[in-house]
C-alpha positions as CSV (number, residue, x, y, z in Angstrom):
1,M,119.3,73.4,82.4
2,T,117.7,75.2,85.5
3,S,116.6,78.7,84.7
4,A,118.7,81.4,86.3
5,T,116.2,84.2,85.7
6,V,112.6,85.2,86.5
7,D,110.4,85.3,83.4
8,L,107.6,87.9,84.0
9,S,104.2,88.0,82.4
10,V,102.2,91.2,81.8
11,K,100.0,90.2,84.8
12,D,103.2,90.0,86.9
13,R,104.1,93.5,85.8
14,G,100.8,94.7,87.0
15,T,101.3,93.1,90.3
16,L,104.9,94.2,90.9
17,F,105.9,97.1,88.8
18,N,103.1,99.4,87.6
19,P,102.8,102.9,89.2
20,D,100.9,102.6,92.4
21,D,97.1,103.2,92.5
22,E,97.6,106.3,94.7
23,A,99.8,108.0,92.2
24,K,97.5,107.2,89.3
25,A,94.4,108.4,91.3
26,A,96.1,111.7,92.1
27,G,96.7,112.3,88.4
28,W,100.5,112.1,88.5
29,G,101.0,109.2,86.1
30,T,103.4,110.4,83.4
31,L,103.9,113.9,84.8
32,D,107.5,115.0,84.3
33,P,108.7,116.8,87.4
34,Y,111.6,118.6,85.8
35,P,109.8,121.5,84.0
36,L,108.1,122.2,87.4
37,L,111.4,122.2,89.2
38,E,113.0,124.5,86.7
39,K,111.5,127.6,88.2
40,L,113.2,126.8,91.6
41,H,116.7,126.9,90.2
42,D,117.2,130.6,90.5
43,G,115.6,131.0,93.9
44,P,117.0,130.5,97.4
45,P,118.7,127.2,98.2
46,V,116.4,126.5,101.1
47,V,112.7,127.3,101.1
48,K,109.9,126.8,103.6
49,G,107.2,124.5,102.3
50,A,106.8,121.0,100.9
51,L,108.4,120.4,97.5
52,E,105.1,119.4,95.9
53,D,103.5,122.7,97.0
54,L,106.4,124.7,95.4
55,M,105.9,122.7,92.2
56,G,102.1,123.2,92.3
57,I,101.1,119.5,92.3
58,P,99.3,117.2,94.8
59,R,101.5,115.9,97.6
60,Q,103.0,112.4,97.2
61,Y,104.2,112.5,100.8
62,N,102.2,113.6,103.8
63,P,104.7,115.5,105.9
64,G,101.9,116.6,108.2
65,M,101.9,113.1,109.7
66,W,105.0,114.1,111.7
67,G,103.9,117.5,112.8
68,G,106.2,120.4,112.7
69,E,107.2,122.6,109.8
70,V,108.4,121.5,106.3
71,Y,111.3,122.7,104.2
72,S,112.7,122.0,100.7
73,I,116.4,121.9,100.3
74,L,117.3,122.7,96.6
75,S,120.9,123.6,95.8
76,F,123.7,121.1,95.4
77,E,125.7,122.7,98.3
78,A,122.7,122.7,100.7
79,V,121.6,119.1,99.8
80,N,125.2,118.0,100.3
81,K,125.4,119.6,103.7
82,A,122.2,117.9,104.8
83,F,123.3,114.5,103.5
84,M,126.6,114.8,105.4
85,D,125.1,115.9,108.7
86,G,123.3,112.8,109.7
87,E,123.0,113.8,113.3
88,T,120.9,116.8,112.3
89,F,119.1,115.5,109.3
90,S,118.3,111.9,110.2
91,N,116.6,109.0,108.6
92,R,114.2,108.7,111.5
93,V,111.6,110.1,109.1
94,Y,111.3,106.6,107.6
95,E,110.0,105.1,110.9
96,R,106.5,105.9,109.7
97,L,107.2,105.1,106.0
98,S,109.2,101.8,106.0
99,K,109.3,100.5,109.6
100,P,105.7,99.3,109.7
101,A,106.4,97.0,106.7
102,L,110.0,96.1,107.2
103,G,110.8,96.7,110.9
104,D,114.0,98.4,112.0
105,T,116.4,98.4,109.0
106,L,119.3,100.4,107.6
107,L,116.7,102.7,106.1
108,N,115.3,104.1,109.4
109,L,118.2,103.6,111.8
110,D,121.0,106.2,112.4
111,G,124.2,106.6,114.3
112,G,126.2,103.8,115.8
113,E,123.4,101.2,115.5
114,H,123.1,102.0,111.7
115,K,126.9,101.9,111.2
116,R,127.3,98.5,113.0
117,L,124.5,96.9,111.0
118,R,125.7,98.4,107.7
119,N,129.2,97.1,108.3
120,V,127.9,93.5,108.4
121,S,127.2,93.5,104.6
122,K,129.3,96.4,103.4
123,P,132.1,94.1,102.1
124,W,129.6,92.2,99.9
125,F,128.6,95.3,98.0
126,K,131.9,97.1,97.5
127,P,133.1,97.6,93.9
128,S,135.6,94.8,93.9
129,F,133.1,92.3,95.1
130,T,130.3,93.4,92.7
131,D,132.7,93.4,89.8
132,G,133.8,90.0,90.8
133,W,131.5,87.7,92.7
134,W,128.2,89.3,91.8
135,T,129.0,89.7,88.1
136,E,130.8,86.4,87.6
137,M,128.4,84.3,89.6
138,W,125.1,85.8,88.8
139,T,124.8,88.9,86.5
140,V,126.5,87.5,83.4
141,A,124.4,84.3,83.5
142,A,121.2,86.2,84.0
143,V,121.9,88.6,81.2
144,K,122.8,85.8,78.8
145,E,119.6,83.9,79.6
146,I,117.4,87.0,79.1
147,F,119.0,87.9,75.8
148,D,118.8,84.3,74.6
149,R,115.1,84.7,75.0
150,L,115.0,88.1,73.4
151,T,116.9,87.0,70.3
152,E,114.3,84.3,69.5
153,K,112.2,87.2,68.2
154,D,112.6,90.7,66.7
155,Q,110.5,92.9,69.0
156,A,110.0,93.2,72.8
157,D,109.0,95.4,75.7
158,L,112.5,95.7,77.3
159,N,110.9,97.1,80.4
160,L,109.1,93.9,81.1
161,E,111.5,91.4,79.5
162,L,114.9,92.9,80.5
163,C,114.8,95.7,83.0
164,A,112.3,94.2,85.5
165,P,113.5,90.6,85.7
166,L,117.3,91.2,85.6
167,P,117.8,92.8,89.1
168,M,115.1,90.6,90.6
169,S,116.9,87.5,89.3
170,V,120.4,88.7,90.2
171,V,119.5,89.7,93.8
172,S,117.4,86.7,94.4
173,A,120.1,84.3,93.1
174,G,122.8,86.1,95.0
175,F,120.8,85.7,98.2
176,G,120.2,82.1,97.5
177,I,116.5,82.2,96.7
178,P,115.8,79.9,93.7
179,A,114.4,81.5,90.6
180,S,111.4,79.2,90.8
181,E,110.5,80.8,94.2
182,A,111.8,84.4,93.6
183,L,108.6,85.7,92.0
184,E,106.2,84.4,94.6
185,F,108.6,85.7,97.4
186,R,108.7,89.2,95.9
187,K,104.9,89.3,95.3
188,A,104.4,88.4,98.9
189,L,106.9,91.0,100.1
190,L,105.4,93.8,98.0
191,L,101.8,92.8,98.5
192,H,99.4,95.8,98.7
193,G,96.0,95.7,100.1
194,S,94.3,95.5,103.5
195,P,96.5,95.3,106.6
196,E,95.3,91.6,106.8
197,E,96.4,90.9,103.2
198,M,99.8,92.6,103.8
199,A,100.4,90.7,107.0
200,K,99.5,87.4,105.2
201,G,102.0,88.2,102.4
202,H,104.8,89.1,104.9
203,A,104.1,85.9,106.9
204,F,104.5,83.9,103.7
205,A,107.8,85.7,102.8
206,A,109.1,85.3,106.4
207,E,108.3,81.6,106.4
208,M,110.1,81.0,103.1
209,L,113.2,83.0,104.3
210,T,113.2,81.3,107.7
211,R,113.3,77.9,106.0
212,L,116.2,79.0,103.8
213,M,118.1,80.5,106.7
214,E,117.8,77.3,108.7
215,E,119.0,75.3,105.8
216,R,122.1,77.6,105.4
217,R,122.9,77.4,109.1
218,A,123.3,73.7,108.7
219,N,124.7,73.7,105.2
220,P,126.3,77.0,104.1
221,K,126.5,77.8,100.4
222,D,128.2,80.6,98.4
223,D,125.3,83.0,98.8
224,L,124.3,86.0,101.0
225,I,121.8,84.1,103.2
226,S,124.7,81.9,104.3
227,R,126.8,85.0,104.9
228,F,124.1,86.7,106.9
229,V,123.3,83.8,109.2
230,H,127.0,83.2,110.0
231,A,128.0,86.9,110.1
232,D,129.3,88.7,113.2
233,I,127.9,92.0,114.2
234,E,129.7,94.4,116.6
235,N,128.0,95.3,119.8
236,E,128.1,98.8,121.3
237,D,130.8,97.7,123.8
238,G,133.0,96.4,121.0
239,S,132.3,92.7,121.5
240,T,130.7,90.6,118.7
241,R,127.8,88.3,118.2
242,K,125.9,86.5,115.5
243,L,122.9,88.2,113.8
244,T,119.6,87.0,115.2
245,N,117.2,85.4,112.8
246,D,115.0,88.5,113.0
247,E,117.9,90.8,112.2
248,A,119.1,88.7,109.3
249,M,115.5,88.5,108.0
250,R,114.9,92.2,108.1
251,Y,118.2,92.8,106.4
252,C,117.3,90.4,103.6
253,F,113.8,91.9,103.3
254,L,115.2,95.4,102.8
255,I,117.9,94.5,100.3
256,I,115.6,92.2,98.2
257,H,112.9,94.9,98.4
258,A,115.3,97.6,97.2
259,G,117.5,95.6,95.0
260,G,114.8,94.9,92.4
261,G,113.1,98.3,92.1
262,T,115.9,100.9,91.7
263,T,118.0,99.1,89.1
264,W,114.9,98.1,87.2
265,R,113.7,101.7,86.9
266,Q,117.2,103.2,86.3
267,L,118.1,100.7,83.6
268,G,114.8,101.5,81.9
269,I,115.4,105.2,82.1
270,T,118.9,104.7,80.7
271,I,117.7,102.7,77.7
272,M,114.9,105.2,77.1
273,A,117.4,108.1,77.2
274,L,119.7,106.4,74.8
275,L,117.0,105.6,72.3
276,N,115.8,109.2,72.4
277,H,119.4,110.4,71.8
278,P,120.5,108.0,69.0
279,E,123.7,109.8,68.3
280,Q,124.9,109.3,71.9
281,M,123.7,105.7,71.8
282,E,125.8,105.1,68.7
283,M,128.9,106.7,70.4
284,L,128.4,104.4,73.4
285,R,127.9,101.3,71.2
286,K,131.2,102.0,69.4
287,D,133.2,103.0,72.5
288,R,132.3,100.8,75.5
289,S,135.0,102.6,77.6
290,L,132.3,105.3,78.0
291,M,129.9,102.9,79.7
292,R,130.4,103.9,83.3
293,Q,130.6,107.6,82.4
294,A,127.4,107.3,80.5
295,I,125.6,105.5,83.3
296,Q,126.8,108.2,85.7
297,E,125.5,110.9,83.5
298,V,122.0,109.3,83.0
299,T,121.6,108.8,86.7
300,R,122.5,112.5,87.3
301,W,120.2,113.7,84.6
302,Y,117.2,111.6,85.6
303,P,117.4,109.5,88.8
304,T,114.5,107.3,89.8
305,D,113.8,109.4,92.9
306,T,113.5,113.2,92.7
307,A,113.6,113.8,96.4
308,F,114.5,112.1,99.7
309,L,113.1,113.0,103.2
310,R,115.0,113.7,106.4
311,Y,113.9,114.5,109.9
312,V,115.4,117.6,111.5
313,E,116.6,116.4,114.9
314,K,117.6,119.8,116.4
315,D,117.4,123.5,115.7
316,T,119.8,124.4,112.9
317,V,120.6,127.0,110.3
318,L,121.2,125.9,106.7
319,E,122.2,128.5,104.1
320,G,120.9,131.2,106.3
321,V,117.5,129.6,106.9
322,E,116.5,128.5,110.4
323,L,115.0,125.0,110.6
324,K,113.3,123.9,113.8
325,A,113.7,120.6,115.5
326,G,110.9,118.2,114.5
327,S,110.6,119.6,111.0
328,I,110.7,117.5,107.8
329,A,113.2,118.4,105.1
330,Y,112.9,117.4,101.4
331,L,116.3,116.9,99.9
332,C,115.6,117.6,96.3
333,L,117.9,115.5,94.0
334,G,116.1,116.9,91.0
335,T,117.4,120.4,91.5
336,A,120.7,119.5,93.2
337,N,121.7,117.2,90.3
338,R,120.9,120.0,87.8
339,D,122.5,122.9,89.8
340,R,123.8,125.5,87.3
341,K,126.7,126.2,89.6
342,Q,127.9,122.6,89.3
343,W,127.2,121.7,85.7
344,D,127.2,123.4,82.3
345,K,123.8,123.0,80.6
346,P,122.7,120.5,83.3
347,D,119.3,119.9,81.7
348,E,120.9,118.3,78.7
349,L,122.0,114.7,78.5
350,D,125.6,114.4,77.5
351,I,127.4,111.1,78.0
352,M,130.7,112.8,77.1
353,R,130.3,115.0,80.2
354,P,133.2,114.2,82.6
355,A,131.9,112.1,85.5
356,K,131.2,114.2,88.6
357,R,129.7,113.4,92.0
358,H,126.0,113.7,92.3
359,F,123.1,112.4,94.5
360,A,121.2,109.8,92.5
361,F,122.2,107.2,95.0
362,G,122.2,109.5,98.0
363,A,125.3,110.4,100.0
364,G,126.8,110.3,103.4
365,A,126.1,107.5,105.9
366,H,122.9,106.4,104.1
367,A,124.4,106.3,100.5
368,C,122.8,103.4,98.7
369,L,124.5,100.2,99.8
370,G,123.8,98.5,96.4
371,Q,124.8,101.3,94.1
372,H,127.9,99.6,92.8
373,L,125.9,96.4,92.1
374,S,123.3,98.4,90.3
375,R,125.7,100.2,88.0
376,Q,127.5,96.9,87.2
377,E,124.2,95.2,86.3
378,M,123.3,98.1,84.0
379,E,126.8,98.0,82.4
380,V,126.5,94.2,81.6
381,A,123.0,94.6,80.4
382,L,123.7,97.5,78.1
383,G,126.8,95.8,76.7
384,A,124.6,92.7,75.8
385,M,122.0,95.0,74.3
386,F,124.5,96.5,71.9
387,D,126.0,93.1,71.1
388,R,122.8,91.1,70.5
389,L,120.1,93.6,69.5
390,G,121.1,95.0,66.1
391,D,119.4,98.1,64.6
392,L,117.7,98.8,67.9
393,R,114.8,101.3,67.5
394,W,111.4,102.2,68.9
395,D,108.5,100.1,67.7
396,P,106.3,102.4,65.6
397,D,103.2,100.3,66.4
398,Y,103.2,101.6,70.0
399,P,102.8,105.1,71.4
400,P,106.0,106.9,72.5
401,A,107.6,105.6,75.7
402,A,106.8,107.6,78.8
403,L,108.0,107.6,82.4
404,G,105.4,106.9,85.1
405,G,105.3,106.3,88.8
406,G,105.2,108.9,91.6
407,T,106.3,112.4,90.8
408,L,109.0,112.4,93.5
409,I,109.8,108.7,94.0
410,G,109.8,105.5,92.0
411,R,109.9,106.9,88.5
412,G,110.6,104.6,85.5
413,P,109.3,103.7,82.1
414,V,105.8,102.3,81.7
415,A,107.0,100.3,78.7
416,L,109.9,100.1,76.3
417,N,108.5,98.7,73.1
418,V,111.3,98.2,70.6
419,R,112.2,96.4,67.3
420,Y,115.6,95.0,66.5
421,T,117.6,92.5,64.4
422,P,118.5,89.5,66.7
423,I,122.3,88.7,66.8
424,G,123.6,85.3,68.0
């Protein structure tokens, strides 16, 4: 039988998933941002200054590269207003963060151009499609294969053997990239190094994707590459046309790039949180109707990203504070998702907490396109974990699990070393 999933080695993890060298060099590593954010809860909702400066840590971002002033938006209400006012708080800030690597994509575009491009793939990531096509075609098979491997033994690093390969495998398969090529494709797309090395990696990924797109133009299949190359996009005047190869490629690059990282980290955070709260893990194991509520709570309590950036397009006033055009604004999810006015005891994890809107996947026009797919992958994986890994517990032969990555973005477990009794 042809493998449906990517099987990662420790070396692969080092290439694709470890905290970046810059974060480690700055001494961030396993630094937990939440104790540093706690002192900001009782202050004003909008504060002048970069978030890292307010926290007393080295900067992960360099807002000075844009010029202008810098502000941190902290409260739930203020963050919500900024997310919902895309004309004032735009994603143009990412032109210097993502555009050099990925070109113009949903991440840095705004307004009508962003809406028209997003509408192309929006139907393929809505809840009914993710619960149906994605789950039935790809997620269930990938989860089964991963757990078939896990149950051949009684201990594992779930970060390396479950959390990392699952979303990579699902997104790659859904796009139509064979599992045998998915790892090399992603390595090329995420290659770090000199500009020449990065250009070589992207050229390799572009060549592979171009080949697949041309094959799908001639012989469409039930995958996203086929959908993209045959999709219609609306022009500004209301007429329609097909996506160009370049547009389809940049779309694929962005979704494949994002589709592996966020779910990998958030699933790892969820497993780590449950193992550290065994009474809540047992409640969830016994009552699976709590699954979506539990995932919603963990993503509120500890999202992979603590803050997003926005570019202030025009002079504005937010919560009584004047923000000048050309400024950079930190939208702090870490404080907004633990706002004392919105939640009772927000620093505590409580999977019985009624589900309530939060910002782990953003909000407004740039809310994460793949958030429903991400939640569904986590739900299927956690269900299999309970069904097939009995007596799941931390492995005492390893140090306690810790979260790593940048302080503000890309946080996730360094390892999840566990023991269990295999079932099935």
